[in-house]
N, CA and C atoms as a LAMMPS dump frame, in Angstrom:
ITEM: TIMESTEP
0
ITEM: NUMBER OF ATOMS
435
ITEM: BOX BOUNDS ff ff ff
-5.0000000000000000e+02 5.0000000000000000e+02
-5.0000000000000000e+02 5.0000000000000000e+02
-5.0000000000000000e+02 5.0000000000000000e+02
ITEM: ATOMS id mol type element x y z
1 1 1 N 41.644 -462.791 286.638
2 1 2 C 42.902 -463.479 286.358
3 1 3 C 42.708 -464.978 286.575
4 2 1 N 43.343 -465.748 285.723
5 2 2 C 43.294 -467.198 285.832
6 2 3 C 44.05 -467.65 287.086
7 3 1 N 43.882 -468.91 287.432
8 3 2 C 44.662 -469.518 288.509
9 3 3 C 45.629 -470.527 287.884
10 4 1 N 46.552 -471.009 288.673
11 4 2 C 47.465 -472.047 288.202
12 4 3 C 46.68 -473.277 287.756
13 5 1 N 45.534 -473.524 288.401
14 5 2 C 44.718 -474.683 288.046
15 5 3 C 44.063 -474.509 286.675
16 6 1 N 43.663 -473.276 286.343
17 6 2 C 43.094 -473.006 285.016
18 6 3 C 44.121 -473.298 283.918
19 7 1 N 45.352 -472.869 284.14
20 7 2 C 46.407 -473.091 283.15
21 7 3 C 46.744 -474.577 283.07
22 8 1 N 46.824 -475.238 284.199
23 8 2 C 47.11 -476.679 284.205
24 8 3 C 46.004 -477.443 283.482
25 9 1 N 44.762 -477.058 283.707
26 9 2 C 43.642 -477.715 283.031
27 9 3 C 43.754 -477.514 281.518
28 10 1 N 44.086 -476.31 281.097
29 10 2 C 44.251 -476.03 279.662
30 10 3 C 45.354 -476.93 279.078
31 11 1 N 46.486 -477 279.761
32 11 2 C 47.608 -477.816 279.293
33 11 3 C 47.167 -479.273 279.141
34 12 1 N 46.497 -479.794 280.15
35 12 2 C 46.058 -481.194 280.103
36 12 3 C 45 -481.429 279.032
37 13 1 N 44.128 -480.455 278.828
38 13 2 C 43.127 -480.584 277.767
39 13 3 C 43.785 -480.63 276.39
40 14 1 N 44.897 -479.926 276.234
41 14 2 C 45.584 -479.887 274.946
42 14 3 C 46.46 -481.111 274.719
43 15 1 N 47.119 -481.593 275.783
44 15 2 C 48.122 -482.65 275.626
45 15 3 C 47.65 -484.03 276.074
46 16 1 N 46.607 -484.104 276.863
47 16 2 C 46.198 -485.401 277.408
48 16 3 C 47.031 -485.754 278.626
49 17 1 N 47.18 -487.037 278.882
50 17 2 C 47.911 -487.51 280.06
51 17 3 C 49.399 -487.189 279.948
52 18 1 N 49.933 -486.604 281.027
53 18 2 C 51.369 -486.324 281.113
54 18 3 C 51.806 -486.521 282.555
55 19 1 N 53.109 -486.589 282.757
56 19 2 C 53.624 -486.726 284.122
57 19 3 C 53.432 -485.414 284.88
58 20 1 N 53.408 -485.539 286.189
59 20 2 C 53.251 -484.338 287.017
60 20 3 C 54.465 -483.418 286.878
61 21 1 N 55.641 -483.998 286.678
62 21 2 C 56.825 -483.155 286.475
63 21 3 C 56.67 -482.328 285.203
64 22 1 N 56.22 -482.958 284.142
65 22 2 C 56.046 -482.238 282.883
66 22 3 C 54.97 -481.164 283.028
67 23 1 N 53.88 -481.484 283.723
68 23 2 C 52.822 -480.492 283.939
69 23 3 C 53.376 -479.274 284.667
70 24 1 N 54.143 -479.499 285.72
71 24 2 C 54.718 -478.384 286.481
72 24 3 C 55.599 -477.513 285.586
73 25 1 N 56.434 -478.14 284.786
74 25 2 C 57.36 -477.359 283.951
75 25 3 C 56.618 -476.618 282.84
76 26 1 N 55.612 -477.239 282.247
77 26 2 C 54.861 -476.55 281.186
78 26 3 C 54.075 -475.372 281.751
79 27 1 N 53.483 -475.538 282.914
80 27 2 C 52.756 -474.432 283.543
81 27 3 C 53.737 -473.313 283.907
82 28 1 N 54.922 -473.691 284.37
83 28 2 C 55.965 -472.698 284.658
84 28 3 C 56.298 -471.898 283.398
85 29 1 N 56.517 -472.593 282.278
86 29 2 C 56.867 -471.884 281.049
87 29 3 C 55.709 -471.042 280.521
88 30 1 N 54.49 -471.465 280.749
89 30 2 C 53.338 -470.614 280.382
90 30 3 C 53.399 -469.303 281.156
91 31 1 N 53.658 -469.397 282.45
92 31 2 C 53.772 -468.197 283.286
93 31 3 C 54.982 -467.364 282.862
94 32 1 N 56.119 -468.026 282.665
95 32 2 C 57.359 -467.321 282.321
96 32 3 C 57.22 -466.529 281.028
97 33 1 N 56.67 -467.166 280.004
98 33 2 C 56.567 -466.48 278.718
99 33 3 C 55.44 -465.449 278.707
100 34 1 N 54.425 -465.627 279.517
101 34 2 C 53.424 -464.571 279.655
102 34 3 C 54.083 -463.319 280.244
103 35 1 N 54.919 -463.532 281.243
104 35 2 C 55.647 -462.406 281.842
105 35 3 C 56.615 -461.795 280.834
106 36 1 N 57.308 -462.645 280.086
107 36 2 C 58.298 -462.155 279.121
108 36 3 C 57.699 -461.477 277.911
109 37 1 N 56.642 -462.055 277.35
110 37 2 C 56.042 -461.512 276.127
111 37 3 C 54.977 -460.465 276.4
112 38 1 N 54.123 -460.745 277.37
113 38 2 C 52.963 -459.885 277.611
114 38 3 C 53.168 -458.909 278.766
115 39 1 N 54.23 -459.115 279.53
116 39 2 C 54.533 -458.215 280.639
117 39 3 C 53.61 -458.366 281.836
118 40 1 N 52.882 -459.493 281.896
119 40 2 C 51.992 -459.707 283.038
120 40 3 C 51.842 -461.203 283.299
121 41 1 N 51.567 -461.546 284.555
122 41 2 C 51.411 -462.96 284.891
123 41 3 C 50.077 -463.515 284.398
124 42 1 N 50.055 -464.8 284.112
125 42 2 C 48.809 -465.493 283.789
126 42 3 C 48.003 -465.758 285.056
127 43 1 N 48.717 -465.993 286.154
128 43 2 C 48.085 -466.341 287.429
129 43 3 C 48.931 -465.816 288.574
130 44 1 N 48.337 -465.75 289.759
131 44 2 C 49.008 -465.146 290.897
132 44 3 C 49.91 -466.07 291.695
133 45 1 N 49.695 -467.38 291.616
134 45 2 C 50.471 -468.312 292.418
135 45 3 C 51.948 -468.266 292.031
136 46 1 N 52.804 -468.604 292.99
137 46 2 C 54.253 -468.563 292.789
138 46 3 C 54.826 -469.946 292.523
139 47 1 N 56.03 -469.952 291.982
140 47 2 C 56.818 -471.164 291.845
141 47 3 C 57.961 -471.098 292.834
142 48 1 N 58.327 -472.262 293.354
143 48 2 C 59.47 -472.376 294.24
144 48 3 C 60.579 -473.124 293.5
145 49 1 N 61.819 -472.858 293.905
146 49 2 C 62.987 -473.446 293.243
147 49 3 C 63.334 -474.791 293.883
148 50 1 N 62.524 -475.791 293.604
149 50 2 C 62.756 -477.129 294.138
150 50 3 C 63.949 -477.773 293.429
151 51 1 N 64.442 -478.863 293.987
152 51 2 C 65.635 -479.532 293.451
153 51 3 C 65.463 -479.954 291.986
154 52 1 N 64.252 -480.386 291.608
155 52 2 C 64.018 -480.824 290.229
156 52 3 C 63.476 -479.722 289.333
157 53 1 N 63.631 -478.481 289.746
158 53 2 C 63.168 -477.356 288.937
159 53 3 C 61.992 -476.656 289.583
160 54 1 N 61.403 -475.701 288.886
161 54 2 C 60.302 -474.919 289.442
162 54 3 C 59.064 -475.778 289.737
163 55 1 N 58.478 -475.554 290.897
164 55 2 C 57.25 -476.241 291.298
165 55 3 C 56.326 -475.229 291.951
166 56 1 N 55.067 -475.254 291.556
167 56 2 C 54.04 -474.442 292.203
168 56 3 C 53.438 -475.307 293.315
169 57 1 N 53.626 -474.925 294.586
170 57 2 C 53.144 -475.771 295.683
171 57 3 C 51.646 -476.058 295.634
172 58 1 N 50.831 -475.077 295.254
173 58 2 C 49.384 -475.305 295.193
174 58 3 C 49.042 -476.391 294.169
175 59 1 N 49.714 -476.354 293.028
176 59 2 C 49.498 -477.376 292.014
177 59 3 C 50.035 -478.72 292.497
178 60 1 N 51.182 -478.707 293.156
179 60 2 C 51.764 -479.933 293.695
180 60 3 C 50.784 -480.615 294.655
181 61 1 N 50.173 -479.84 295.538
182 61 2 C 49.244 -480.43 296.514
183 61 3 C 48.023 -481.042 295.829
184 62 1 N 47.659 -480.519 294.669
185 62 2 C 46.52 -481.057 293.915
186 62 3 C 46.861 -482.423 293.311
187 63 1 N 48.105 -482.61 292.866
188 63 2 C 48.469 -483.876 292.223
189 63 3 C 49.411 -484.738 293.063
190 64 1 N 49.635 -484.351 294.308
191 64 2 C 50.564 -485.072 295.169
192 64 3 C 50.22 -486.566 295.216
193 65 1 N 51.241 -487.401 295.08
194 65 2 C 51.057 -488.845 295.117
195 65 3 C 50.766 -489.458 293.761
196 66 1 N 50.567 -488.635 292.748
197 66 2 C 50.304 -489.133 291.394
198 66 3 C 51.56 -488.963 290.553
199 67 1 N 51.731 -489.848 289.576
200 67 2 C 52.856 -489.726 288.656
201 67 3 C 52.393 -489.178 287.315
202 68 1 N 51.246 -489.646 286.856
203 68 2 C 50.656 -489.194 285.593
204 68 3 C 49.275 -488.627 285.889
205 69 1 N 48.946 -487.517 285.237
206 69 2 C 47.629 -486.886 285.421
207 69 3 C 47.022 -486.571 284.061
208 70 1 N 45.707 -486.377 284.054
209 70 2 C 45.018 -485.935 282.845
210 70 3 C 43.96 -484.917 283.246
211 71 1 N 43.15 -484.497 282.291
212 71 2 C 42.189 -483.418 282.533
213 71 3 C 41.16 -483.748 283.613
214 72 1 N 40.999 -485.04 283.941
215 72 2 C 40.041 -485.413 284.999
216 72 3 C 40.437 -484.837 286.351
217 73 1 N 41.721 -484.516 286.515
218 73 2 C 42.195 -483.922 287.762
219 73 3 C 41.456 -482.621 288.068
220 74 1 N 40.996 -481.939 287.006
221 74 2 C 40.315 -480.655 287.162
222 74 3 C 38.877 -480.7 286.667
223 75 1 N 38.263 -481.867 286.73
224 75 2 C 36.886 -482.036 286.244
225 75 3 C 35.906 -481.113 286.965
226 76 1 N 36.213 -480.768 288.198
227 76 2 C 35.325 -479.906 288.993
228 76 3 C 35.51 -478.421 288.702
229 77 1 N 36.479 -478.085 287.874
230 77 2 C 36.811 -476.685 287.595
231 77 3 C 36.176 -476.247 286.273
232 78 1 N 35.385 -475.165 286.28
233 78 2 C 34.811 -474.696 285.006
234 78 3 C 35.92 -474.2 284.078
235 79 1 N 35.662 -474.258 282.777
236 79 2 C 36.642 -473.769 281.802
237 79 3 C 36.82 -472.266 281.96
238 80 1 N 38.066 -471.834 281.978
239 80 2 C 38.399 -470.419 282.098
240 80 3 C 38.489 -469.817 280.696
241 81 1 N 38.027 -468.602 280.544
242 81 2 C 38.096 -467.909 279.254
243 81 3 C 39.367 -467.054 279.212
244 82 1 N 40.373 -467.574 278.543
245 82 2 C 41.628 -466.831 278.389
246 82 3 C 41.458 -465.765 277.318
247 83 1 N 42.202 -464.666 277.469
248 83 2 C 42.183 -463.616 276.449
249 83 3 C 42.918 -464.112 275.203
250 84 1 N 42.792 -463.362 274.117
251 84 2 C 43.47 -463.709 272.86
252 84 3 C 44.986 -463.786 273.073
253 85 1 N 45.565 -462.788 273.753
254 85 2 C 47.007 -462.787 274.014
255 85 3 C 47.421 -463.97 274.878
256 86 1 N 46.617 -464.262 275.901
257 86 2 C 46.927 -465.393 276.774
258 86 3 C 46.901 -466.705 275.992
259 87 1 N 45.885 -466.875 275.135
260 87 2 C 45.798 -468.093 274.325
261 87 3 C 46.974 -468.219 273.367
262 88 1 N 47.402 -467.116 272.782
263 88 2 C 48.564 -467.139 271.889
264 88 3 C 49.808 -467.598 272.646
265 89 1 N 49.971 -467.098 273.862
266 89 2 C 51.115 -467.491 274.685
267 89 3 C 51.038 -468.967 275.043
268 90 1 N 49.881 -469.405 275.508
269 90 2 C 49.707 -470.815 275.879
270 90 3 C 49.996 -471.73 274.694
271 91 1 N 49.456 -471.395 273.538
272 91 2 C 49.659 -472.227 272.346
273 91 3 C 51.127 -472.24 271.923
274 92 1 N 51.783 -471.095 271.967
275 92 2 C 53.195 -471.022 271.588
276 92 3 C 54.059 -471.863 272.527
277 93 1 N 53.779 -471.79 273.807
278 93 2 C 54.539 -472.579 274.786
279 93 3 C 54.336 -474.068 274.53
280 94 1 N 53.091 -474.483 274.341
281 94 2 C 52.827 -475.903 274.117
282 94 3 C 53.374 -476.385 272.77
283 95 1 N 53.353 -475.515 271.762
284 95 2 C 53.934 -475.873 270.461
285 95 3 C 55.432 -476.134 270.588
286 96 1 N 56.12 -475.326 271.399
287 96 2 C 57.567 -475.467 271.527
288 96 3 C 57.967 -476.537 272.546
289 97 1 N 57.371 -476.495 273.736
290 97 2 C 57.791 -477.366 274.83
291 97 3 C 56.942 -478.632 274.99
292 98 1 N 55.783 -478.68 274.359
293 98 2 C 54.815 -479.739 274.619
294 98 3 C 55.278 -481.146 274.309
295 99 1 N 56.19 -481.3 273.355
296 99 2 C 56.646 -482.646 272.999
297 99 3 C 57.954 -483.019 273.692
298 100 1 N 58.442 -482.144 274.562
299 100 2 C 59.715 -482.384 275.241
300 100 3 C 59.53 -483.344 276.418
301 101 1 N 60.573 -484.085 276.704
302 101 2 C 60.613 -485.011 277.822
303 101 3 C 60.645 -484.241 279.151
304 102 1 N 59.973 -484.746 280.181
305 102 2 C 59.966 -484.038 281.473
306 102 3 C 61.366 -483.76 282.022
307 103 1 N 62.266 -484.728 281.88
308 103 2 C 63.622 -484.529 282.398
309 103 3 C 64.355 -483.444 281.61
310 104 1 N 64.131 -483.377 280.301
311 104 2 C 64.729 -482.331 279.472
312 104 3 C 64.244 -480.963 279.943
313 105 1 N 62.936 -480.856 280.214
314 105 2 C 62.376 -479.589 280.685
315 105 3 C 62.983 -479.203 282.03
316 106 1 N 63.119 -480.17 282.922
317 106 2 C 63.714 -479.902 284.23
318 106 3 C 65.152 -479.42 284.077
319 107 1 N 65.917 -480.106 283.24
320 107 2 C 67.308 -479.706 283.023
321 107 3 C 67.402 -478.316 282.403
322 108 1 N 66.482 -477.982 281.514
323 108 2 C 66.478 -476.653 280.92
324 108 3 C 66.269 -475.582 281.992
325 109 1 N 65.318 -475.808 282.887
326 109 2 C 65.071 -474.807 283.934
327 109 3 C 66.302 -474.614 284.809
328 110 1 N 67.111 -475.672 284.98
329 110 2 C 68.313 -475.59 285.811
330 110 3 C 69.384 -474.716 285.173
331 111 1 N 69.297 -474.503 283.874
332 111 2 C 70.277 -473.684 283.158
333 111 3 C 69.878 -472.216 283.098
334 112 1 N 68.656 -471.905 283.514
335 112 2 C 68.112 -470.557 283.345
336 112 3 C 68.191 -469.756 284.646
337 113 1 N 68.412 -468.461 284.493
338 113 2 C 68.676 -467.572 285.623
339 113 3 C 67.601 -467.566 286.725
340 114 1 N 66.304 -467.529 286.43
341 114 2 C 65.343 -467.424 287.531
342 114 3 C 65.463 -468.542 288.569
343 115 1 N 65.572 -469.797 288.124
344 115 2 C 65.711 -470.922 289.047
345 115 3 C 67.066 -470.872 289.739
346 116 1 N 68.119 -470.613 288.974
347 116 2 C 69.467 -470.573 289.541
348 116 3 C 69.587 -469.477 290.601
349 117 1 N 69.041 -468.299 290.321
350 117 2 C 69.13 -467.188 291.275
351 117 3 C 68.37 -467.492 292.56
352 118 1 N 67.233 -468.17 292.439
353 118 2 C 66.441 -468.501 293.623
354 118 3 C 67.133 -469.558 294.486
355 119 1 N 68.072 -470.291 293.92
356 119 2 C 68.762 -471.353 294.656
357 119 3 C 70.189 -470.977 295.06
358 120 1 N 70.563 -469.727 294.936
359 120 2 C 71.915 -469.314 295.328
360 120 3 C 72.157 -469.732 296.78
361 121 1 N 73.264 -470.424 297.001
362 121 2 C 73.633 -470.87 298.34
363 121 3 C 73.004 -472.188 298.763
364 122 1 N 72.137 -472.756 297.921
365 122 2 C 71.493 -474.034 298.237
366 122 3 C 72.242 -475.134 297.484
367 123 1 N 72.768 -476.117 298.197
368 123 2 C 73.504 -477.191 297.518
369 123 3 C 72.621 -477.969 296.536
370 124 1 N 73.25 -478.512 295.512
371 124 2 C 72.552 -479.299 294.497
372 124 3 C 71.802 -480.443 295.17
373 125 1 N 70.55 -480.623 294.775
374 125 2 C 69.754 -481.735 295.271
375 125 3 C 69.1 -481.528 296.622
376 126 1 N 69.397 -480.42 297.291
377 126 2 C 68.833 -480.148 298.608
378 126 3 C 67.477 -479.454 298.457
379 127 1 N 66.54 -479.813 299.33
380 127 2 C 65.211 -479.189 299.307
381 127 3 C 65.323 -477.684 299.48
382 128 1 N 64.403 -476.984 298.836
383 128 2 C 64.419 -475.531 298.871
384 128 3 C 63.013 -475.023 298.584
385 129 1 N 62.569 -474.042 299.341
386 129 2 C 61.253 -473.449 299.097
387 129 3 C 61.359 -471.979 298.704
388 130 1 N 62.543 -471.559 298.269
389 130 2 C 62.726 -470.17 297.841
390 130 3 C 61.844 -469.884 296.628
391 131 1 N 61.185 -468.74 296.666
392 131 2 C 60.298 -468.352 295.566
393 131 3 C 61.11 -467.843 294.385
394 132 1 N 60.717 -468.283 293.199
395 132 2 C 61.267 -467.735 291.952
396 132 3 C 60.416 -466.503 291.651
397 133 1 N 60.995 -465.336 291.767
398 133 2 C 60.197 -464.111 291.648
399 133 3 C 59.688 -463.909 290.232
400 134 1 N 58.494 -463.359 290.155
401 134 2 C 57.925 -463.03 288.845
402 134 3 C 58.782 -461.978 288.153
403 135 1 N 59.398 -461.105 288.929
404 135 2 C 60.274 -460.072 288.355
405 135 3 C 61.471 -460.7 287.659
406 136 1 N 62.075 -461.714 288.311
407 136 2 C 63.239 -462.361 287.685
408 136 3 C 62.813 -463.112 286.431
409 137 1 N 61.632 -463.716 286.454
410 137 2 C 61.117 -464.415 285.274
411 137 3 C 60.861 -463.425 284.145
412 138 1 N 60.23 -462.298 284.471
413 138 2 C 59.915 -461.296 283.447
414 138 3 C 61.198 -460.749 282.828
415 139 1 N 62.16 -460.451 283.668
416 139 2 C 63.419 -459.904 283.172
417 139 3 C 64.154 -460.908 282.296
418 140 1 N 64.248 -462.158 282.747
419 140 2 C 65.005 -463.163 282.005
420 140 3 C 64.316 -463.529 280.689
421 141 1 N 63.06 -463.933 280.749
422 141 2 C 62.373 -464.387 279.53
423 141 3 C 62.07 -463.225 278.59
424 142 1 N 61.827 -462.042 279.138
425 142 2 C 61.629 -460.865 278.299
426 142 3 C 62.902 -460.512 277.539
427 143 1 N 64.051 -460.793 278.142
428 143 2 C 65.325 -460.51 277.5
429 143 3 C 65.709 -461.498 276.42
430 144 1 N 65.009 -462.631 276.348
431 144 2 C 65.324 -463.651 275.345
432 144 3 C 64.615 -463.425 274.013
433 145 1 N 63.703 -462.456 273.975
434 145 2 C 62.916 -462.232 272.755
435 145 3 C 63.777 -461.813 271.593
């Protein structure tokens, strides 16, 4: 199974330099749609329901302190061989969401059930480390097909 870093590296290789917020949201949607379309996660790491939308803490720690990142962030990581289905999902996500503004992506996640459910009882703008469950992602995105 790939890691969150493998997916992030793929995204950066396809899109070039992007903001860390956009990277987090695109990697989230790669995971979400893999769960929704393929019924399985791309990677094992979790996302938390942070104030600005879903964030994978492991990925955050890799780019912490940076605003814009590119593929050099993962220069030490060998290329991962994604399956045909995984590549189709990654390409579809980037085709749809890849040209979107980071703030638009963040606002979209705020309208969707997985992030909202993970933040029940947490005031707007307040820090939160509640995990967005893969089950809630699979159920929500699988239901949108």
